C-alpha positions in Angstrom: -169.9 110.8 -141.2 -171.3 108.4 -138.6 -172.3 105.4 -140.7 -169.3 103.3 -139.7 -169.9 100.5 -137.1 -167.0 98.5 -136.0 -169.2 95.6 -135.1 -169.1 94.5 -138.7 -165.3 94.0 -138.5 -164.9 93.0 -134.8 -162.1 90.5 -134.2 -160.6 90.7 -137.7 -156.9 90.6 -138.5 -156.6 94.3 -138.0 -158.1 94.0 -134.5 -155.7 91.2 -133.7 -152.7 93.5 -134.4 -154.1 96.6 -132.8 -155.2 94.9 -129.6 -152.1 92.9 -129.3 -150.0 96.1 -129.4 -152.4 97.8 -127.0 -152.0 95.1 -124.4 -148.2 95.0 -124.6 -148.0 98.8 -124.2 -150.4 98.8 -121.2 -148.5 95.8 -119.6 -145.3 97.8 -119.8 -146.6 101.0 -118.4 -148.1 99.0 -115.5 -144.7 98.0 -114.4 -144.1 101.4 -112.8 -146.0 102.2 -109.6 -147.2 105.6 -110.7 -150.7 105.4 -112.3 -151.4 106.5 -115.9 -154.3 107.6 -117.9 -155.6 105.6 -120.9 -157.3 107.6 -123.6 -159.3 106.0 -126.4 -160.3 108.5 -129.1 -162.7 106.1 -130.9 -163.7 103.5 -128.4 -166.7 102.0 -130.2 -169.2 99.9 -128.2 -166.6 98.1 -126.1 -167.9 94.6 -126.7 -169.3 92.8 -129.8 -171.4 89.7 -130.3 -169.8 87.5 -132.9 -172.6 84.9 -133.2 -175.3 87.4 -134.0 -175.9 90.9 -135.3 -173.4 92.8 -137.4 -170.4 90.7 -136.9 -172.3 87.5 -137.9 -173.0 89.0 -141.3 -169.4 89.3 -142.5 -167.8 86.9 -140.1 -164.4 88.7 -140.4 -163.4 87.4 -137.0 -163.1 83.9 -138.5 -159.9 85.0 -140.4 -158.7 87.1 -137.4 -159.0 85.9 -133.8 -160.7 82.8 -135.0 -157.4 81.6 -136.4 -155.4 82.0 -133.2 -158.1 81.1 -130.7 -157.2 77.5 -130.3 -153.5 77.6 -131.3 -151.3 75.9 -128.7 -148.1 77.2 -130.2 -148.7 81.0 -129.9 -146.0 83.4 -128.8 -146.4 84.9 -125.3 -147.8 88.2 -126.7 -150.5 86.4 -128.7 -151.3 84.0 -125.8 -151.7 87.1 -123.5 -154.1 88.7 -126.0 -156.2 85.6 -126.4 -156.4 85.0 -122.7 -157.9 88.5 -122.3 -160.5 87.8 -125.0 -161.4 84.6 -123.2 -162.5 86.6 -120.2 -165.8 87.4 -121.9 -166.0 83.8 -123.3 -165.9 81.8 -120.1 -167.2 78.6 -121.8 -164.3 78.6 -124.2 -166.4 79.2 -127.3 -165.6 82.3 -129.3 -169.0 84.2 -129.1 -168.0 87.7 -128.0 -165.1 90.0 -128.8 -163.7 92.8 -126.5 -163.2 96.2 -128.0 -160.1 98.3 -127.2 -161.8 99.7 -124.1 -162.3 96.3 -122.6 -158.7 95.1 -123.5 -157.5 98.2 -121.7 -159.8 97.7 -118.7 -158.7 94.1 -118.4 -155.0 95.2 -118.5 -154.9 98.3 -116.4 -154.6 98.4 -112.6 -157.0 99.8 -110.1 -155.0 103.0 -109.8 -155.1 103.7 -113.5 -157.9 105.6 -115.2 -159.6 105.3 -118.6 -161.1 108.2 -120.6 -163.2 106.7 -123.5 -164.6 108.8 -126.3 -167.3 107.6 -128.8 -169.3 109.9 -131.1 -171.8 107.4 -132.5 -175.1 107.8 -130.8 -175.8 104.1 -130.9 -172.4 102.9 -129.6 -171.8 105.4 -126.8 -174.5 104.1 -124.5 -173.3 100.5 -125.2 -169.8 101.6 -124.3 -171.0 103.0 -121.0 -172.9 99.8 -120.2 -170.0 97.5 -121.2 -167.5 99.4 -119.0 -169.7 100.0 -116.0 -167.8 97.4 -114.0 -164.9 99.8 -113.9 -167.0 102.3 -111.9 -165.3 105.7 -111.4 -162.1 104.4 -113.0 -163.6 104.8 -116.5 -165.1 108.0 -117.9 -167.2 107.6 -121.1 -167.7 110.7 -123.1 -170.2 110.8 -126.0 -168.2 113.1 -128.1 -165.4 113.8 -130.6 -162.3 111.9 -129.6 -159.9 114.2 -131.3 -161.2 117.1 -129.3 -161.2 114.9 -126.2 -157.6 114.0 -126.6 -156.6 117.6 -126.7 -158.7 118.3 -123.6 -157.1 115.4 -121.7 -153.5 116.5 -122.1 -151.4 116.9 -120.1 -152.9 114.4 -117.6 -152.8 115.0 -113.8 -150.7 111.8 -113.4 -148.1 113.0 -115.9 -148.3 109.6 -117.6 -150.6 108.8 -120.5 -151.2 106.2 -123.2 -153.6 107.2 -126.0 -155.0 104.9 -128.8 -156.0 106.9 -131.9 -158.0 104.8 -134.4 -160.7 106.6 -136.3 -162.6 104.7 -139.0 -160.9 106.6 -141.9 -164.2 106.5 -143.7 -163.5 110.1 -144.5 -160.2 111.1 -146.2 -159.9 114.0 -143.8 -159.4 111.5 -141.0 -155.8 111.1 -142.1 -155.2 114.8 -141.7 -157.0 114.9 -138.4 -154.8 112.0 -137.1 -151.6 113.9 -138.0 -152.8 117.1 -136.5 -153.9 115.3 -133.4 -150.5 113.7 -132.9 -148.6 116.9 -133.4 -150.8 118.7 -130.9 -150.6 115.8 -128.4 -146.8 115.8 -128.6 -146.7 119.5 -128.1 -149.0 119.4 -125.1 -147.5 116.3 -123.5 -144.2 115.2 -125.2 -143.6 112.1 -123.0 -147.0 110.4 -123.6 -147.3 107.2 -125.5 -149.5 107.6 -128.6 -150.5 104.6 -130.7 -152.1 105.3 -134.1 -153.8 102.5 -135.9 -154.4 102.8 -139.6 -155.8 100.6 -142.5 -153.6 99.4 -145.3 -155.5 100.4 -148.4 -154.5 101.3 -151.9 -155.4 104.9 -151.3 -153.1 107.9 -151.1 -154.1 108.8 -147.6 -153.3 105.4 -146.3 -150.0 104.9 -148.1 -148.7 108.3 -147.1 -149.7 108.2 -143.5 -146.6 106.4 -142.1 -144.2 108.8 -143.6 -146.3 111.8 -142.4 -146.2 110.3 -138.9 -142.5 109.8 -139.0 -142.0 113.5 -139.8 -144.2 114.4 -136.9 -142.2 112.4 -134.4 -139.9 114.4 -132.1 -138.5 111.3 -130.3 -138.6 107.6 -130.5 -141.1 105.9 -132.7 -142.0 102.4 -133.8 -144.1 101.3 -136.9 -145.4 97.8 -137.3 -147.6 96.7 -140.3 -149.2 93.4 -141.0 -150.4 92.5 -144.6 -152.4 89.3 -144.9 -152.5 89.3 -148.7 -151.4 91.1 -151.9 -153.1 94.5 -152.4 -156.3 93.9 -154.4 -155.8 94.4 -158.1 -158.9 96.6 -158.3 -157.4 98.9 -155.7 -160.1 98.5 -153.2 -160.3 96.6 -150.0 -158.3 96.2 -146.7 -155.2 94.0 -147.2 -153.5 94.8 -143.9 -153.1 97.3 -141.1 -150.5 99.1 -139.2 -149.8 100.7 -135.8 -147.5 103.6 -135.4 -146.3 104.2 -131.8 -144.8 107.4 -130.5 -142.5 107.0 -127.4 -142.9 103.2 -127.5 -141.9 101.0 -124.6 -138.3 99.8 -125.1 -139.5 96.2 -125.0 -142.1 96.5 -127.7 -139.8 96.0 -130.7 -138.3 92.8 -129.5 -141.7 91.4 -128.7 -143.0 92.2 -132.1 -139.9 90.8 -133.8 -140.6 87.5 -132.0 -144.4 87.6 -132.6 -144.9 88.9 -136.2 -143.5 85.9 -138.2 -145.9 83.6 -136.3 -148.8 86.0 -136.8 -148.2 86.3 -140.5 -148.2 82.5 -140.8 -151.4 82.2 -138.8 -153.4 85.0 -140.6 -152.0 84.8 -144.2 -154.7 84.8 -146.9 -152.2 84.4 -149.8 -148.5 84.7 -150.7 -148.6 88.5 -150.3 -148.7 88.2 -146.5 -145.9 89.7 -144.6 -144.9 92.2 -141.9 -142.8 95.3 -141.5 -141.1 96.7 -138.3 -139.4 100.0 -138.5 -138.3 102.4 -135.8 -135.6 104.6 -134.3 -132.7 103.0 -132.6 -131.6 99.7 -134.0 -132.4 99.7 -137.7 -135.1 98.0 -139.6 -136.5 94.6 -140.1 -138.8 93.3 -142.8 -140.1 89.9 -143.6 -142.5 88.2 -146.0 -143.8 84.6 -146.2 
């Protein structure tokens, strides 16, 4: 199914969490001299207009990045994320939003490489255009990102970071994510793999974190952000989560500092809260 267009949801609360985590992982990996490969299984168009087209119809960004855009009290991780989004909004007005490919491109070094997959026939050419400044550093493939992840591992550099975030329009995407992670860990056990998923009152969504925990062979970290109570009718996105395999050792502390502020900034009702779980030093949960 290829009806999903991320442009409708660009910059929403789920993007804030996903891209904040992406930036923090990439920053950490960049501290070592050896280059790494960034793999994006569902890269979308790379850049989205917020003042026209699809995003202007739903305006979800107003309750996402729009709520943190001008905040002067943001934690360092949020301020870093916003500063990268400002790179395509040089006049200071929030008119465009970077997709995951651009956040990665802005964060990675000249020695690092990007392999970006997008199956949608309308978005793949836009992705290539929006990342052309990277030159040979970025390879855009108009194809299936799950198959692309398998073909990309192990990387020649022996260092890799993959973002896996399908639309989950089809229930089988939950199974495909689990199978993709298991295969990736078998092919390249030391890679960093970040799985984004929607928080929905659906069995596939609610079961996914526990399925990913069982797939983990080493360290893992799970962070989830809810902005409201689950809808009574059982439909609609009330939050999102990111599950990271082989997370940077600094990530948990960064999120523990950041998530309470983010919940306060993005909350839609009293059901807002966050969860941080992982191997190592226990579990933290909070609600406001």
